[in-house]
C-alpha positions in Angstrom: 0.0 0.0 0.0 1.4 3.4 -0.9 2.4 5.9 1.9 2.7 9.6 2.2 6.0 9.6 0.3 4.3 8.1 -2.8 3.2 11.4 -4.4 4.1 13.8 -7.1 6.5 16.6 -6.0 4.2 19.4 -6.8 1.6 18.0 -4.4 4.2 18.6 -1.6 5.1 22.1 -2.7 1.4 23.1 -2.9 0.5 21.5 0.4 3.5 23.2 2.2 2.5 26.6 0.7 -1.2 26.1 1.8 0.0 25.4 5.4 2.3 28.4 5.5 -0.2 30.7 3.9 -3.0 29.6 6.2 -5.1 28.1 3.5 -6.4 25.2 5.6 -10.2 25.6 5.2 -12.3 22.7 3.8 -11.8 22.0 0.1 -13.7 19.6 -2.1 -12.0 17.8 -5.0 -13.9 15.8 -7.6 -12.3 12.7 -9.3 -13.8 11.9 -12.6 -13.0 10.7 -16.2 -13.3 13.4 -18.8 -14.0 11.2 -21.8 -14.5 7.5 -22.2 -11.8 5.6 -24.1 -12.7 4.6 -27.6 -14.8 1.5 -27.9 -16.2 1.9 -24.3 -19.9 2.4 -23.7 -19.5 2.6 -19.9 -17.0 2.3 -17.1 -17.1 0.1 -14.0 -16.2 1.9 -10.8 -13.4 0.1 -8.9 -10.6 0.8 -6.5 -12.6 2.3 -3.7 -11.3 -0.1 -1.0 -7.7 0.7 -1.9 -8.5 4.4 -1.6 -10.1 4.0 1.8 -7.2 1.9 3.1 -4.7 4.5 1.9 -6.6 7.4 3.4 -7.2 5.7 6.7 -3.5 5.0 7.1 -2.3 8.3 5.7 0.2 10.2 7.9 3.2 12.3 7.1 6.1 11.0 9.2 9.7 12.1 9.7 11.0 9.9 6.9 8.4 11.5 4.5 9.4 15.1 5.4 13.1 14.2 5.0 12.4 12.7 1.6 10.4 15.8 0.6 13.3 18.0 1.7 15.8 16.0 -0.2 13.7 16.1 -3.4 13.3 19.9 -3.0 17.0 20.5 -2.1 16.0 22.2 1.1 16.9 21.7 4.8 14.7 19.1 6.5 13.4 21.8 8.9 11.7 23.6 6.1 9.3 20.7 5.6 8.4 20.5 9.3 5.0 22.2 8.8 3.8 19.0 7.1 5.0 16.6 9.8 2.1 14.7 11.4 -0.4 15.7 8.7 -3.2 13.0 8.5 -6.3 12.6 6.5 -9.2 13.8 8.6 -11.8 14.5 5.9 -14.8 13.0 4.2 -15.1 10.8 1.1 -18.3 10.4 -0.9 -18.0 7.8 -3.6 -19.6 5.6 -6.2 -19.6 2.0 -4.8 -17.5 -0.6 -6.6 -19.2 -2.4 -9.4 -21.5 0.6 -10.3 -21.4 1.6 -13.9 -20.4 5.3 -14.5 -20.1 7.6 -17.4 -17.9 10.5 -18.6 -18.0 13.5 -16.4 -19.6 11.8 -13.4 -17.6 11.9 -10.2 -16.2 8.5 -9.1 -15.5 10.1 -5.7 -15.3 13.5 -4.0 -13.0 14.3 -1.2 -13.7 17.1 1.3 -10.9 17.9 3.8 -8.6 20.7 4.9 -7.0 21.9 1.7 -3.4 20.6 2.4 -4.7 17.1 3.2 -7.0 16.9 0.1 -4.2 18.1 -2.1 -1.5 15.8 -0.9 -3.5 12.6 -1.5 -4.3 13.5 -5.1 -1.7 11.4 -6.8 -2.4 8.1 -5.1 -6.1 8.5 -5.4 -5.9 9.1 -9.1 -3.6 6.1 -9.5 -5.7 3.7 -7.4 -9.0 4.6 -8.9 -7.9 5.1 -12.5 -6.0 1.8 -12.9 -8.6 -0.4 -11.3 -11.6 1.3 -13.0 -9.7 0.9 -16.3 -9.1 -2.8 -15.9 -12.6 -3.6 -14.5 -14.1 -1.8 -17.4 -12.0 -3.8 -19.9 -12.7 -7.1 -18.1 -16.5 -6.5 -18.3 -16.3 -6.6 -22.1 -15.2 -10.3 -22.6 -17.9 -11.2 -20.1 -20.5 -9.5 -22.3 -19.0 -11.0 -25.4 -19.0 -14.5 -23.9 -22.8 -14.4 -23.7 -23.1 -16.6 -20.7 -20.1 -18.9 -21.2 -17.3 -18.9 -18.6 -14.4 -16.4 -18.7 -11.3 -17.0 -16.6 -8.2 -14.8 -15.9 -4.8 -15.8 -17.2 -3.2 -12.3 -17.1 -0.7 -12.4 -14.2 2.5 -13.2 -16.2 2.2 -10.1 -18.4 0.5 -7.4 -16.2 2.5 -4.4 -15.4 3.7 -5.6 -12.0 2.5 -8.1 -9.4 0.2 -5.7 -7.8 -1.5 -5.1 -11.1 -1.9 -8.8 -11.6 -3.5 -9.1 -8.2 -5.9 -6.3 -9.1 -6.7 -7.8 -12.5 -7.7 -11.1 -10.9 -9.9 -9.4 -8.3 -11.5 -7.1 -10.8 -12.2 -10.0 -13.2 -14.1 -11.7 -10.4 -16.0 -8.4 -9.8 -17.4 -8.4 -13.3 -18.1 -12.1 -13.6 -14.9 -14.1 -14.3 -15.3 -17.5 -12.7 -11.7 -18.3 -11.9 -8.1 -17.1 -12.0 -4.7 -18.7 -12.6 -3.3 -16.4 -9.9 -2.9 -18.5 -6.8 -2.1 -15.6 -4.5 -5.2 -13.7 -5.7 -7.3 -16.8 -5.2 -6.1 -17.1 -1.6 -6.4 -13.4 -0.9 -9.9 -12.8 -2.4 -11.6 -16.2 -2.0 -11.5 -16.9 -5.7 -11.4 -20.2 -7.6 -7.9 -21.1 -8.9 -7.7 -22.7 -12.3 -4.9 -23.9 -14.6 -3.9 -26.5 -17.1 -0.4 -27.2 -18.3 2.2 -25.5 -20.5 3.7 -26.7 -23.8 7.0 -27.2 -22.0 5.3 -29.9 -19.8 4.4 -31.8 -23.0 7.8 -31.3 -24.5 9.5 -32.7 -21.3 8.0 -36.1 -21.9 8.8 -38.5 -24.8 5.3 -38.1 -26.2 1.9 -36.5 -25.5 0.4 -39.6 -24.2 3.1 -40.0 -21.5 2.6 -36.4 -20.5 -1.2 -36.7 -20.2 -1.0 -39.9 -18.2 1.6 -38.4 -15.9 -0.4 -35.3 -15.4 -3.5 -37.3 -14.5 -1.6 -39.4 -12.0 -0.4 -36.2 -10.2 -3.8 -34.5 -10.4 -6.5 -37.2 -10.1 -9.3 -34.7 -10.1 -10.7 -33.1 -13.2 -7.9 -32.3 -15.6 -7.5 -30.1 -18.7 -5.0 -31.4 -21.3 -3.3 -28.9 -23.7 -3.7 -30.5 -27.1 -1.9 -28.3 -29.6 1.8 -28.7 -28.8 2.4 -30.7 -32.0 -0.7 -31.5 -34.0 -4.1 -30.5 -32.6 -6.1 -33.4 -34.2 -3.7 -36.0 -32.9 -3.5 -34.3 -29.5 -7.3 -34.4 -29.2 -7.4 -38.1 -30.1 -4.6 -38.9 -27.6 -6.3 -36.9 -24.9 -9.6 -38.7 -25.6 -8.0 -42.1 -25.4 -6.3 -41.3 -22.1 -9.5 -39.9 -20.6 -11.4 -43.1 -21.6 -8.7 -45.4 -20.3 -8.6 -43.6 -16.9 -12.4 -43.1 -16.6 -12.1 -39.3 -16.8 -15.1 -37.3 -17.9 -17.2 -34.6 -16.2 -15.2 -31.5 -15.3 -12.4 -32.4 -17.6 -11.5 -30.4 -20.7 -9.0 -29.9 -23.5 -7.4 -26.5 -24.2 -6.8 -25.0 -27.6 -4.2 -22.3 -27.5 -3.3 -21.4 -31.2 -4.5 -21.4 -34.7 -8.1 -21.0 -36.0 -9.8 -21.5 -32.7 -13.3 -21.6 -34.2 -12.5 -24.3 -36.7 -10.4 -26.3 -34.3 -13.1 -26.1 -31.6 -15.7 -27.5 -34.0 -13.4 -30.4 -35.0 -12.5 -31.0 -31.4 -16.1 -31.1 -30.3 -16.9 -33.7 -33.0 -13.9 -35.8 -32.1 -14.8 -35.8 -28.4 -18.4 -36.6 -29.1 -17.4 -39.4 -31.4 -15.1 -40.8 -28.6 -18.1 -40.9 -26.2 -16.9 -37.9 -24.2 -19.7 -35.3 -24.7 -19.2 -34.0 -21.2 -15.5 -33.1 -21.8 -15.3 -29.3 -22.3 -13.2 -27.1 -24.5 -11.1 -24.2 -23.2 -9.8 -21.6 -25.6 -6.9 -19.3 -24.9 -4.1 -17.5 -26.7 -4.3 -13.7 -27.2 -8.1 -13.5 -26.6 -9.9 -10.3 -25.9 -13.5 -9.3 -26.2 -13.4 -8.9 -30.0 -12.1 -12.4 -30.6 -14.4 -13.9 -28.0 -17.4 -12.1 -29.7 -16.3 -13.5 -33.1 -16.0 -17.0 -31.7 -19.4 -16.9 -30.1 -21.0 -15.4 -33.2 -19.5 -18.2 -35.3 -21.1 -20.8 -33.1 -17.7 -22.2 -32.0 -18.4 -24.8 -29.3 -16.1 -23.2 -26.7 -17.1 -23.7 -23.0 -14.5 -21.5 -21.3 -12.6 -18.5 -22.6 -9.2 -17.9 -20.9 -8.3 -14.2 -21.3 -4.9 -12.9 -20.4 -2.6 -10.1 -21.5 -4.9 -8.0 -23.6 -7.5 -7.8 -20.9 -5.1 -7.6 -17.9 -3.3 -4.6 -19.4 -6.4 -3.1 -21.2 -4.3 -3.2 -24.3 -6.6 -1.2 -26.6 -7.1 1.6 -24.1 -4.2 1.6 -21.6 -5.2 4.7 -19.6 -8.1 6.8 -18.5 -8.4 10.5 -19.0 -9.0 11.0 -15.3 -8.8 14.2 -13.3 -8.9 15.3 -9.7 -10.1 18.9 -9.6 -10.9 21.5 -6.9 -14.6 22.3 -7.1 -15.0 24.3 -3.9 -12.9 26.0 -1.2 -14.0 27.5 2.1 -17.6 27.5 0.9 -16.8 29.1 -2.4 -17.5 27.2 -5.6 -14.6 27.2 -8.0 -14.0 26.0 -11.6 -11.4 25.8 -14.3 -12.0 27.6 -17.6 -9.2 26.1 -19.7 -10.1 25.3 -23.2 -11.4 21.7 -23.5 -10.7 21.1 -19.8 -13.3 23.3 -18.1 -14.8 21.9 -14.9 -18.1 22.3 -13.2 -18.2 24.0 -9.8 -19.5 22.7 -6.5 -19.8 19.4 -4.7 -22.0 17.0 -6.7 -24.3 14.1 -6.7 -25.4 11.9 -9.6 -29.0 10.8 -9.8 -29.9 7.7 -11.8 -33.2 6.3 -13.0 -34.0 2.7 -13.6 -33.4 3.0 -17.3 -29.9 4.5 -16.6 -30.7 8.1 -17.3 -28.2 10.1 -15.3 -28.3 13.7 -14.0 -25.2 15.3 -12.6 -26.4 17.6 -9.9 -25.3 19.6 -6.9 -24.8 17.6 -3.8 -27.7 19.0 -1.9 -30.3 18.9 -4.6 -33.5 16.8 -4.2 -33.5 13.7 -6.5 -35.7 14.0 -9.6 -38.8 11.8 -9.5 -38.0 8.1 -9.9 -34.2 8.5 -9.5 -31.8 7.6 -6.8 -28.4 9.0 -5.7 -25.3 7.2 -6.8 -22.6 8.7 -4.5 -22.7 7.8 -0.8 -20.6 8.8 2.2 -17.9 6.1 2.8 -15.5 8.0 5.1 -16.1 10.8 7.7 -13.6 12.3 10.0 -10.8 10.3 8.4 -12.5 7.0 9.3 -14.5 4.5 7.3 -18.3 4.7 7.8 -18.7 1.0 7.3 -16.8 -2.3 7.0 -15.1 -3.8 4.0 -17.7 -4.8 1.4 -17.7 -8.4 0.1 -16.6 -8.7 -3.5 -19.8 -10.6 -4.2 -21.8 -7.5 -3.3 -19.9 -5.4 -5.9 -20.5 -8.2 -8.5 -24.3 -8.1 -7.8 -24.3 -4.4 -8.2 -22.4 -4.6 -11.5 -24.8 -7.3 -12.8 -27.8 -5.1 -12.0 -26.3 -2.0 -13.5 -25.2 -3.8 -16.7 -28.8 -5.1 -17.2 -30.1 -1.5 -17.0 -27.7 -0.1 -19.5 -29.1 0.6 -23.0 -28.2 -2.2 -25.5 -26.1 0.3 -27.5 -23.8 0.9 -24.6 -23.2 -2.8 -24.1 -22.2 -3.4 -27.7 -18.6 -4.7 -28.2 -18.1 -2.8 -31.4 -19.1 0.8 -31.8 -20.8 1.2 -28.4 -22.8 4.3 -27.8 -22.5 5.5 -24.2 -25.5 7.3 -22.6 -24.9 11.0 -22.1 -25.6 12.4 -18.6 -27.0 15.9 -18.3 -26.5 18.7 -15.9 -29.3 19.7 -13.6 -30.7 23.2 -13.9 -29.2 24.4 -10.6 -25.8 23.1 -11.6 -26.1 24.8 -15.0 -27.0 28.1 -13.2 -24.2 27.8 -10.7 -21.7 27.1 -13.5 -22.8 30.2 -15.4 -22.6 32.4 -12.3 -19.2 31.2 -11.3 -17.9 31.6 -14.8 -19.1 35.2 -14.8 -17.5 35.9 -11.4 -14.1 34.4 -12.5 -14.2 36.4 -15.8 -15.0 39.6 -13.9 -12.3 39.1 -11.3 -9.5 37.5 -13.3 -10.0 38.3 -17.0 -10.5 42.1 -16.9 -8.4 44.1 -19.4 -4.9 44.8 -18.2 -3.6 48.4 -17.7 
């Protein structure tokens, strides 16, 4: 878990200046995604637990101020004003698993300005990465159309922590298992795995490898059948399974080539061998597009094992996320920069059953038939509730997914719903813009 030293340097310089200038009144920052990545009809909120863990343990210690001073080439005593700073504020957030759209706050932090500023970097990192991966992982689940999807991403994610998160986030959106043993143990997931081509190559022939594997693992087994020749591999696997009385729960894995055609031939061969209950696992560079194509072609694949392209969100490797000040000391503020303007004031999102969203001011009454999306999850620097079970986030995701318009759920060319601003938020935005222009953009001279 990151600590107070894990931050961008300018967060330190700003926080120090705030303390020294007496700017310690409550500030509200909003964390949101400006625009959805291409080929995304929605995002899946994730990372909240990591955020709360970080904030609950946040404290600037002596080692932190010394590191700050070293980075700034200043005497350690100059950074003493930050020593002992802790997070004492409030967090309102979208719960994990909830679908969100561009411009909607994933969370809002209200705390004394130096505290709220100094935690920015970690909050953006924790929320952005996990929301990105959860949103990507949701797509092969959609594409699989009810067939199982499992996580094989650990070996190529950008770091071990990222691999742990990928396994957890896959489970959040409906993956049924992971190859990551540590993640299975940590999060109560089902571990799954087959064998590598190297295992087959280590034996004199495929049959020896399959029989040895079955002796070591007497439960349901999955044989990798395309090390040499897929047709012969399937026939050998079928013979071994019949000889050993293997059947329900067992499978063969296809990892290369024309997976659709190979799956059809494999299904016929298994059926002809009297093994209709033996399944087919497909792997090898799969993502939602290839899964969708395989399903559309009628390929008889029972389980899709997705790895690299999903675990690293290969087609959209980052979110255009931001953490912006929207109010300070009771004064709504906003940014007017071209293409990066922000809306002022603490906010709420109201959602109807058909997923029509209104971005509103925090204290507005909900429109008829809608419900608020953000809730208070931390007050006074402490969690307001316990750690939520992963299964609850999955239930939330499943319900939200069902309420999204069909166009937003499309794998290719999705059309995300467009949230709208409430009338009070539009009026406030107009008023604040006028005030800023009057106070800051008057002609010089």
